[in-house]
Backbone as CSV, one residue per row, in Angstrom:
resi,resn,N_x,N_y,N_z,CA_x,CA_y,CA_z,C_x,C_y,C_z
1,MET,-6.184,-7.480,28.001,-5.659,-6.121,28.053,-6.612,-5.128,27.399
2,THR,-7.399,-5.573,26.426,-8.366,-4.676,25.787,-9.470,-4.265,26.754
3,GLU,-9.869,-5.199,27.649,-10.879,-4.847,28.646,-10.342,-3.800,29.610
4,ASP,-9.056,-3.935,30.013,-8.465,-2.924,30.893,-8.395,-1.572,30.199
5,ALA,-8.044,-1.585,28.915,-7.965,-0.314,28.196,-9.333,0.344,28.101
6,SER,-10.376,-0.445,27.830,-11.719,0.137,27.766,-12.163,0.669,29.126
7,ALA,-11.799,-0.061,30.200,-12.147,0.410,31.547,-11.436,1.715,31.862
8,TYR,-10.149,1.785,31.478,-9.394,3.022,31.705,-9.964,4.171,30.892
9,TYR,-10.459,3.859,29.684,-11.061,4.911,28.870,-12.324,5.457,29.524
10,HIS,-13.151,4.565,30.077,-14.356,5.027,30.770,-13.996,5.831,32.012
11,LEU,-12.944,5.402,32.717,-12.513,6.173,33.886,-12.056,7.567,33.486
12,LEU,-11.316,7.659,32.368,-10.878,8.962,31.894,-12.057,9.832,31.507
13,LYS,-13.067,9.235,30.887,-14.263,9.986,30.509,-14.994,10.504,31.740
14,LEU,-15.098,9.649,32.769,-15.751,10.081,34.005,-14.967,11.188,34.692
15,SER,-13.620,11.098,34.651,-12.820,12.146,35.284,-13.023,13.487,34.595
16,LEU,-13.145,13.466,33.242,-13.412,14.713,32.529,-14.785,15.271,32.895
17,GLN,-15.769,14.389,33.029,-17.093,14.850,33.435,-17.065,15.429,34.846
18,MET,-16.265,14.808,35.741,-16.171,15.326,37.101,-15.501,16.691,37.134
19,ARG,-14.517,16.869,36.273,-13.854,18.173,36.229,-14.813,19.257,35.748
20,ILE,-15.654,18.900,34.759,-16.663,19.863,34.303,-17.653,20.173,35.423
21,ALA,-18.007,19.143,36.198,-18.940,19.356,37.300,-18.346,20.255,38.372
22,SER,-17.042,20.064,38.667,-16.403,20.914,39.673,-16.338,22.362,39.218
23,GLN,-16.106,22.567,37.913,-16.106,23.935,37.409,-17.499,24.551,37.454
24,SER,-18.521,23.714,37.233,-19.883,24.244,37.291,-20.273,24.641,38.713
25,LEU,-19.717,23.938,39.732,-19.996,24.307,41.117,-19.368,25.647,41.484
26,LEU,-18.215,25.950,40.888,-17.581,27.233,41.172,-18.398,28.394,40.618
27,PHE,-19.079,28.147,39.492,-19.905,29.193,38.882,-21.380,28.992,39.216
28,SER,-21.668,28.480,40.398,-23.062,28.212,40.773,-23.855,29.494,41.016
29,GLU,-23.168,30.572,41.343,-23.892,31.814,41.615,-24.568,32.344,40.357
30,THR,-23.890,32.207,39.241,-24.492,32.634,37.969,-24.922,31.395,37.225
31,SER,-26.188,31.102,37.161,-26.700,29.886,36.531,-26.538,29.971,35.023
32,ILE,-26.291,28.791,34.425,-26.104,28.743,32.973,-27.418,28.992,32.251
33,ALA,-28.504,28.547,32.879,-29.804,28.729,32.228,-30.202,30.186,32.126
34,SER,-29.623,31.049,32.987,-29.978,32.466,32.967,-29.215,33.252,31.931
35,ILE,-28.268,32.607,31.234,-27.499,33.331,30.225,-28.366,33.514,28.996
36,PRO,-28.477,34.684,28.412,-29.294,34.879,27.209,-28.667,34.165,26.022
37,ILE,-29.539,33.823,25.039,-29.094,33.017,23.899,-29.015,33.857,22.636
38,ASN,-30.064,34.620,22.353,-30.131,35.325,21.083,-29.208,36.528,21.051
39,ASP,-29.366,37.423,22.036,-28.608,38.667,22.044,-27.440,38.554,22.994
40,PRO,-26.254,38.984,22.634,-25.123,38.948,23.560,-25.342,39.928,24.708
41,PRO,-24.880,39.626,25.905,-25.112,40.493,27.069,-24.310,41.779,26.976
42,THR,-24.898,42.813,27.531,-24.234,44.124,27.589,-24.102,44.522,29.049
43,PHE,-22.922,44.957,29.420,-22.629,45.361,30.794,-22.096,46.781,30.793
44,GLU,-22.385,47.429,31.895,-21.817,48.749,32.091,-20.390,48.636,32.595
45,GLN,-19.658,49.713,32.523,-18.260,49.703,32.943,-18.130,49.498,34.439
46,SER,-19.135,49.911,35.217,-19.062,49.748,36.675,-19.281,48.312,37.105
47,GLN,-20.031,47.518,36.294,-20.304,46.131,36.655,-19.133,45.209,36.373
48,ILE,-18.236,45.608,35.508,-17.104,44.758,35.146,-16.099,44.775,36.276
49,SER,-15.567,43.601,36.582,-14.596,43.480,37.671,-13.293,44.158,37.287
50,GLU,-12.571,44.564,38.334,-11.313,45.255,38.088,-10.192,44.298,37.694
51,SER,-10.383,42.991,37.952,-9.331,42.022,37.619,-9.386,41.744,36.128
52,LYS,-8.485,42.308,35.392,-8.399,42.143,33.954,-7.066,41.508,33.596
53,LEU,-7.090,40.812,32.450,-5.838,40.278,31.948,-5.052,41.406,31.290
54,SER,-3.762,41.505,31.656,-2.966,42.619,31.158,-2.728,42.524,29.653
55,TYR,-2.427,41.341,29.185,-2.161,41.161,27.756,-2.956,39.965,27.272
56,TYR,-4.232,40.139,27.047,-5.085,39.047,26.559,-5.122,39.110,25.035
57,PRO,-4.847,38.007,24.342,-4.775,38.061,22.871,-6.141,38.270,22.237
58,LYS,-6.143,38.947,21.147,-7.366,39.214,20.403,-7.649,38.043,19.480
59,THR,-8.837,37.408,19.627,-9.146,36.189,18.878,-10.081,36.422,17.711
60,SER,-10.855,37.482,17.705,-11.794,37.728,16.615,-11.163,38.662,15.601
61,PHE,-11.831,38.754,14.420,-11.323,39.576,13.344,-11.998,40.945,13.287
62,ILE,-12.754,41.313,14.289,-13.417,42.622,14.317,-12.393,43.658,14.764
63,SER,-12.275,44.705,13.985,-11.226,45.689,14.256,-11.550,46.586,15.439
64,ASN,-12.851,46.847,15.709,-13.217,47.764,16.782,-13.282,47.091,18.144
65,GLU,-12.962,45.786,18.278,-12.992,45.104,19.570,-11.757,45.502,20.360
66,PRO,-11.897,45.812,21.633,-10.720,46.226,22.418,-9.793,45.059,22.670
67,LEU,-8.498,45.362,22.821,-7.500,44.339,23.073,-7.623,43.794,24.479
68,LEU,-7.884,44.655,25.446,-8.028,44.232,26.833,-9.481,43.844,27.068
69,MET,-9.707,42.588,27.476,-11.056,42.088,27.662,-11.157,41.366,28.988
70,ASN,-12.314,41.519,29.645,-12.542,40.860,30.917,-12.779,39.375,30.700
71,VAL,-12.340,38.524,31.672,-12.479,37.083,31.555,-13.946,36.673,31.578
72,THR,-14.730,37.291,32.451,-16.149,36.955,32.553,-16.890,37.287,31.261
73,GLU,-16.570,38.443,30.677,-17.217,38.827,29.428,-16.848,37.869,28.294
74,LYS,-15.592,37.462,28.284,-15.159,36.535,27.243,-15.856,35.182,27.383
75,LEU,-15.998,34.688,28.613,-16.693,33.421,28.847,-18.162,33.513,28.467
76,GLU,-18.792,34.629,28.793,-20.205,34.786,28.467,-20.428,34.855,26.958
77,GLU,-19.528,35.509,26.253,-19.655,35.553,24.794,-19.437,34.175,24.166
78,THR,-18.514,33.412,24.745,-18.213,32.091,24.186,-19.325,31.096,24.458
79,LEU,-19.874,31.105,25.697,-20.863,30.113,26.106,-22.301,30.509,25.806
80,SER,-22.516,31.664,25.209,-23.894,32.096,24.973,-24.604,31.205,23.952
81,ASN,-23.877,30.705,22.947,-24.490,29.841,21.938,-24.635,28.399,22.398
82,LEU,-23.913,27.995,23.454,-23.957,26.619,23.942,-24.745,26.478,25.235
83,ALA,-25.492,27.495,25.594,-26.159,27.475,26.899,-27.206,26.369,26.978
84,LEU,-28.044,26.239,25.941,-29.097,25.224,25.971,-28.517,23.811,26.006
85,PHE,-27.478,23.593,25.208,-26.870,22.261,25.183,-26.251,21.905,26.532
86,LEU,-25.538,22.844,27.122,-24.918,22.577,28.427,-25.970,22.401,29.516
87,ARG,-27.048,23.160,29.433,-28.102,23.032,30.438,-28.748,21.650,30.367
88,ASP,-29.057,21.177,29.143,-29.625,19.833,29.008,-28.646,18.758,29.455
89,LEU,-27.368,18.978,29.156,-26.355,17.991,29.538,-26.255,17.861,31.048
90,PHE,-26.167,18.969,31.740,-26.059,18.919,33.201,-27.358,18.451,33.846
91,THR,-28.495,18.718,33.193,-29.766,18.246,33.753,-29.879,16.727,33.681
92,GLU,-29.441,16.156,32.560,-29.538,14.707,32.411,-28.545,13.960,33.288
93,PHE,-27.349,14.507,33.486,-26.311,13.831,34.260,-26.184,14.373,35.683
94,SER,-27.185,15.082,36.138,-27.084,15.655,37.489,-27.104,14.577,38.567
95,HIS,-27.876,13.479,38.369,-27.947,12.420,39.371,-26.633,11.651,39.467
96,ILE,-25.826,11.672,38.400,-24.514,11.014,38.451,-23.470,11.949,39.041
97,LEU,-23.518,13.210,38.630,-22.509,14.157,39.097,-22.648,14.470,40.580
98,SER,-23.863,14.386,41.095,-24.061,14.705,42.513,-23.523,13.629,43.441
99,LYS,-23.292,12.412,42.935,-22.834,11.312,43.777,-21.312,11.183,43.825
100,ILE,-20.597,11.954,43.057,-19.147,11.828,42.967,-18.505,12.935,43.789
101,SER,-17.570,12.564,44.619,-16.900,13.512,45.503,-15.559,13.931,44.912
102,TYR,-14.912,14.839,45.611,-13.612,15.340,45.168,-12.534,14.267,45.268
103,GLN,-12.626,13.402,46.306,-11.651,12.318,46.438,-11.769,11.328,45.276
104,THR,-12.993,11.114,44.801,-13.168,10.225,43.653,-12.537,10.809,42.401
105,ILE,-12.631,12.106,42.242,-12.013,12.758,41.084,-10.499,12.591,41.127
106,ILE,-9.902,12.804,42.300,-8.448,12.638,42.440,-8.047,11.190,42.161
107,PHE,-8.850,10.251,42.675,-8.568,8.836,42.450,-8.597,8.498,40.954
108,LEU,-9.618,9.004,40.256,-9.726,8.725,38.827,-8.585,9.349,38.042
109,GLU,-8.214,10.582,38.392,-7.117,11.232,37.686,-5.808,10.486,37.893
110,ARG,-5.593,9.993,39.113,-4.351,9.272,39.391,-4.271,7.984,38.576
111,TYR,-5.350,7.195,38.588,-5.279,5.896,37.929,-5.471,5.982,36.419
112,THR,-6.122,7.021,35.943,-6.174,7.199,34.487,-4.816,7.580,33.936
113,GLY,-4.016,8.316,34.700,-2.647,8.594,34.265,-1.825,7.335,34.143
114,LEU,-1.946,6.449,35.140,-1.244,5.166,35.064,-1.747,4.322,33.894
115,ALA,-3.052,4.389,33.652,-3.602,3.630,32.526,-3.065,4.148,31.195
116,PHE,-2.910,5.468,31.089,-2.353,6.029,29.857,-0.907,5.582,29.652
117,ILE,-0.129,5.553,30.733,1.260,5.093,30.627,1.309,3.629,30.206
118,GLU,0.445,2.796,30.799,0.405,1.385,30.410,-0.034,1.213,28.953
119,LEU,-0.957,2.071,28.517,-1.391,1.999,27.125,-0.248,2.334,26.168
120,VAL,0.558,3.329,26.521,1.713,3.681,25.689,2.722,2.544,25.654
121,ASN,2.954,1.922,26.817,3.896,0.797,26.864,3.398,-0.381,26.026
122,GLU,2.085,-0.649,26.100,1.533,-1.725,25.283,1.673,-1.421,23.787
123,GLY,1.504,-0.151,23.422,1.700,0.224,22.020,3.133,0.015,21.566
124,ARG,4.094,0.339,22.439,5.499,0.111,22.086,5.792,-1.371,21.924
125,LEU,5.273,-2.193,22.845,5.492,-3.635,22.742,4.863,-4.206,21.472
126,LEU,3.661,-3.716,21.145,2.996,-4.190,19.930,3.772,-3.789,18.676
127,ALA,4.299,-2.560,18.666,5.085,-2.119,17.512,6.357,-2.952,17.366
128,ARG,7.014,-3.252,18.492,8.229,-4.067,18.430,7.912,-5.485,17.950
129,ALA,6.804,-6.064,18.441,6.438,-7.417,18.016,6.092,-7.453,16.529
130,SER,5.379,-6.435,16.054,5.041,-6.395,14.627,6.290,-6.234,13.769
131,LYS,7.262,-5.433,14.247,8.509,-5.273,13.492,9.262,-6.600,13.413
132,ASP,9.351,-7.317,14.541,10.027,-8.622,14.535,9.326,-9.604,13.603
133,HIS,7.992,-9.559,13.577,7.245,-10.464,12.698,7.512,-10.147,11.227
134,VAL,7.550,-8.869,10.882,7.810,-8.486,9.490,9.213,-8.912,9.067
135,VAL,10.196,-8.720,9.955,11.572,-9.122,9.635,11.671,-10.636,9.462
136,LYS,10.978,-11.383,10.316,11.002,-12.844,10.222,10.386,-13.320,8.914
137,VAL,9.249,-12.745,8.526,8.597,-13.135,7.268,9.473,-12.786,6.065
138,ALA,10.158,-11.638,6.124,11.039,-11.253,5.016,12.214,-12.219,4.880
139,LYS,12.778,-12.660,6.004,13.881,-13.625,5.950,13.409,-14.966,5.389
140,GLU,12.216,-15.413,5.800,11.688,-16.667,5.267,11.431,-16.576,3.760
141,ALA,10.903,-15.449,3.320,10.667,-15.272,1.880,11.982,-15.256,1.107
142,ASP,13.005,-14.617,1.674,14.312,-14.608,1.025,14.903,-16.012,0.959
143,PHE,14.727,-16.783,2.028,15.239,-18.156,2.053,14.539,-19.037,1.017
144,ILE,13.255,-18.794,0.772,12.510,-19.591,-0.206,12.825,-19.157,-1.634
145,LEU,12.990,-17.858,-1.851,13.162,-17.353,-3.209,14.592,-17.471,-3.724
146,ASN,15.584,-17.567,-2.836,16.975,-17.676,-3.291,17.233,-18.933,-4.122
147,PRO,16.790,-20.149,-3.690,16.990,-21.325,-4.560,16.270,-21.221,-5.898
148,MET,15.077,-20.651,-5.911,14.361,-20.476,-7.174,15.113,-19.533,-8.108
149,ARG,15.666,-18.462,-7.540,16.439,-17.528,-8.360,17.709,-18.191,-8.901
150,ALA,18.379,-18.990,-8.060,19.581,-19.695,-8.520,19.245,-20.712,-9.604
151,ASP,18.107,-21.394,-9.467,17.689,-22.355,-10.489,17.407,-21.668,-11.818
152,ASP,16.773,-20.504,-11.774,16.523,-19.756,-13.012,17.828,-19.339,-13.685
153,VAL,18.792,-18.897,-12.889,20.085,-18.499,-13.459,20.795,-19.700,-14.076
154,ARG,20.727,-20.858,-13.412,21.374,-22.065,-13.933,20.738,-22.504,-15.251
155,LYS,19.408,-22.485,-15.317,18.734,-22.878,-16.553,19.057,-21.916,-17.692
156,ALA,19.139,-20.636,-17.396,19.467,-19.666,-18.442,20.889,-19.871,-18.960
157,SER,21.830,-20.160,-18.059,23.212,-20.405,-18.493,23.316,-21.687,-19.316
158,GLU,22.585,-22.737,-18.920,22.596,-23.973,-19.707,22.018,-23.755,-21.101
159,PHE,20.960,-22.964,-21.189,20.369,-22.680,-22.503,21.338,-21.891,-23.384
160,GLU,22.014,-20.904,-22.808,22.983,-20.136,-23.583,24.138,-21.018,-24.052
161,GLN,24.593,-21.930,-23.189,25.671,-22.839,-23.570,25.239,-23.776,-24.692
162,LEU,24.010,-24.299,-24.614,23.500,-25.172,-25.668,23.368,-24.436,-26.995
163,CYS,22.909,-23.197,-26.933,22.800,-22.406,-28.161,24.176,-22.155,-28.780
164,ALA,25.166,-21.862,-27.928,26.516,-21.628,-28.450,27.100,-22.884,-29.085
165,GLU,26.893,-24.047,-28.445,27.395,-25.296,-29.014,26.722,-25.617,-30.341
166,THR,25.420,-25.412,-30.426,24.698,-25.703,-31.667,25.169,-24.808,-32.803
167,SER,25.342,-23.536,-32.523,25.787,-22.618,-33.573,27.229,-22.869,-33.988
168,SER,28.071,-23.344,-33.056,29.469,-23.632,-33.410,29.610,-24.944,-34.177
169,GLU,28.782,-25.940,-33.891,28.873,-27.222,-34.585,28.318,-27.167,-35.997
170,HIS,27.294,-26.425,-36.225,26.654,-26.384,-37.541,26.507,-24.932,-37.998
171,PRO,27.603,-24.275,-38.303,27.475,-22.883,-38.742,26.978,-22.750,-40.176
172,TRP,27.108,-23.822,-40.991,26.766,-23.737,-42.403,25.290,-23.970,-42.670
173,GLU,24.538,-24.501,-41.714,23.139,-24.838,-41.942,22.261,-23.598,-41.921
174,ASP,21.289,-23.589,-42.791,20.278,-22.548,-42.728,19.143,-23.000,-41.809
175,ASP,18.160,-22.154,-41.679,17.069,-22.441,-40.743,16.254,-23.654,-41.172
176,LEU,15.986,-23.784,-42.459,15.164,-24.898,-42.931,15.868,-26.240,-42.719
177,ARG,17.175,-26.307,-43.039,17.908,-27.561,-42.875,18.077,-27.906,-41.398
178,ARG,18.331,-26.903,-40.580,18.449,-27.164,-39.142,17.119,-27.636,-38.565
179,ARG,16.022,-27.064,-39.041,14.712,-27.487,-38.561,14.424,-28.934,-38.973
180,ARG,14.797,-29.306,-40.181,14.592,-30.686,-40.616,15.470,-31.666,-39.837
181,ARG,16.640,-31.221,-39.420,17.538,-32.108,-38.696,17.132,-32.273,-37.240
182,ILE,16.598,-31.227,-36.627,16.305,-31.259,-35.189,14.876,-31.691,-34.911
183,ILE,13.901,-31.150,-35.650,12.495,-31.418,-35.359,12.121,-32.803,-35.866
184,GLN,11.423,-33.585,-35.045,11.005,-34.933,-35.418,9.729,-34.886,-36.246
185,ASN,9.572,-35.896,-37.114,8.373,-35.975,-37.932,7.319,-36.836,-37.247
186,SER,6.225,-37.141,-37.950,5.115,-37.888,-37.355,5.468,-39.335,-37.064
187,ASN,6.466,-39.912,-37.757,6.858,-41.297,-37.517,7.727,-41.470,-36.278
188,GLY,8.138,-40.413,-35.664,8.933,-40.500,-34.452,10.414,-40.607,-34.681
189,ILE,10.916,-40.372,-35.911,12.341,-40.436,-36.205,12.754,-39.132,-36.863
190,LEU,14.056,-38.942,-37.012,14.552,-37.712,-37.599,14.307,-37.684,-39.102
191,TYR,14.516,-36.536,-39.667,14.201,-36.340,-41.081,15.122,-37.164,-41.981
192,ASN,16.414,-37.170,-41.707,17.362,-37.910,-42.543,17.117,-39.416,-42.460
193,GLU,16.827,-39.920,-41.247,16.579,-41.347,-41.085,15.303,-41.780,-41.791
194,SER,14.297,-40.929,-41.785,13.061,-41.278,-42.481,13.278,-41.389,-43.977
195,ILE,14.157,-40.570,-44.540,14.450,-40.664,-45.975,15.215,-41.946,-46.285
196,GLU,16.147,-42.315,-45.413,16.930,-43.532,-45.650,16.082,-44.791,-45.538
197,ASN,15.135,-44.812,-44.611,14.310,-46.003,-44.415,13.227,-46.174,-45.470
198,ASN,12.894,-45.142,-46.148,11.829,-45.204,-47.150,12.458,-45.556,-48.509
199,SER,12.268,-46.811,-48.962,12.903,-47.270,-50.210,12.256,-46.663,-51.441
200,SER,10.939,-46.463,-51.351,10.246,-45.886,-52.498,10.733,-44.484,-52.780
201,ASP,10.991,-43.770,-51.715,11.510,-42.420,-51.906,12.902,-42.460,-52.524
202,ASP,13.686,-43.470,-52.159,15.019,-43.588,-52.754,14.930,-43.864,-54.258
203,ILE,13.987,-44.750,-54.669,13.823,-45.062,-56.092,13.408,-43.825,-56.864
204,ASN,12.477,-43.088,-56.302,12.033,-41.866,-56.967,13.174,-40.866,-57.091
205,ASP,13.987,-40.789,-56.064,15.117,-39.867,-56.123,16.119,-40.291,-57.198
206,ASP,16.335,-41.602,-57.344,17.259,-42.073,-58.383,16.731,-41.761,-59.777
207,ILE,15.436,-41.967,-59.974,14.836,-41.663,-61.273,14.971,-40.183,-61.592
208,ILE,14.730,-39.384,-60.575,14.797,-37.937,-60.794,16.218,-37.523,-61.135
209,THR,17.187,-38.075,-60.443,18.579,-37.712,-60.711,19.027,-38.159,-62.104
210,THR,18.618,-39.381,-62.501,18.975,-39.849,-63.853,18.321,-39.001,-64.930
211,ALA,17.065,-38.613,-64.681,16.382,-37.761,-65.655,17.077,-36.413,-65.758
212,ARG,17.522,-35.914,-64.641,18.214,-34.628,-64.667,19.525,-34.743,-65.442
213,THR,20.251,-35.831,-65.241,21.509,-36.001,-65.972,21.275,-36.138,-67.476
214,VAL,20.213,-36.882,-67.862,19.893,-37.037,-69.283,19.535,-35.697,-69.902
215,ILE,18.739,-34.933,-69.193,18.330,-33.623,-69.713,19.544,-32.722,-69.860
216,LYS,20.444,-32.784,-68.899,21.641,-31.957,-68.982,22.510,-32.374,-70.174
217,ASP,22.637,-33.694,-70.401,23.445,-34.160,-71.533,22.843,-33.724,-72.864
218,GLU,21.522,-33.851,-72.976,20.866,-33.414,-74.201,21.044,-31.915,-74.429
219,TYR,20.960,-31.184,-73.397,21.120,-29.738,-73.514,22.539,-29.392,-73.945
220,LEU,23.520,-30.095,-73.397,24.899,-29.838,-73.787,25.142,-30.209,-75.256
221,LEU,24.552,-31.323,-75.718,24.696,-31.707,-77.117,24.091,-30.671,-78.051
222,LYS,22.938,-30.163,-77.675,22.312,-29.122,-78.496,23.194,-27.885,-78.583
223,GLN,23.781,-27.505,-77.462,24.650,-26.334,-77.480,25.882,-26.570,-78.364
224,LEU,26.460,-27.789,-78.314,27.621,-28.083,-79.150,27.274,-28.031,-80.635
225,LYS,26.108,-28.584,-81.004,25.684,-28.545,-82.399,25.488,-27.118,-82.884
226,GLN,24.864,-26.300,-82.031,24.652,-24.907,-82.428,25.978,-24.180,-82.621
227,GLU,26.938,-24.452,-81.754,28.235,-23.795,-81.887,28.950,-24.228,-83.186
228,LYS,28.857,-25.532,-83.528,29.492,-26.012,-84.752,28.880,-25.388,-85.992
229,THR,27.550,-25.305,-86.007,26.883,-24.695,-87.170,27.255,-23.220,-87.299
230,GLN,27.371,-22.553,-86.210,27.757,-21.143,-86.259,29.194,-20.989,-86.769
231,ASN,30.071,-21.917,-86.379,31.454,-21.814,-86.832,31.573,-22.059,-88.341
232,PHE,30.800,-23.021,-88.889,30.843,-23.284,-90.326,30.279,-22.128,-91.123
233,MET,29.289,-21.498,-90.621,28.700,-20.385,-91.343,29.617,-19.165,-91.254
């Protein structure tokens, strides 16, 4: 279909060139090469044709230009700067333009119109196909992402439930004690179990506790003696 579109584009280009050629044949009496380039042409009032446009719009910003202007004068003013370019263009393509007839121009105009209609239809079909493709991809993405989203919600709810259970079961623990109870040590067992299995640590703990009790008893005896001496005095 791209080759047909390119062929139709070339046909349309040729039809435009043929239309320019037909217009140039109508103005064959006044050659384009004879139009002056530097200075705009000046005509007397008698040379201007009587066929004037009744209400021709004013296109320039010059205030002294008349509102009513002859068609020939307007064309000459417009084409005076493009005379050399148009002359070279028609000179180079004269061997092509001379071989094309009026029937060929009509043929090209007819089939280029059909080509334009087919091009519009192809654009509509392409737009519809692209829309269907985008909708299909969006549905597939939604189908893939929905289970992932549900899994994230489930994991978040399980984590919240676990946190609530932990806080309700052990509300009295501080952070340090909870960390010792939950986090495993290097031996691969919990903190409390490691203390129970280590006998040396138990002996040291017993010694420390007995020493603390002895110190407390001595301190209490000293306080009692001081109180008795104060009472006697």
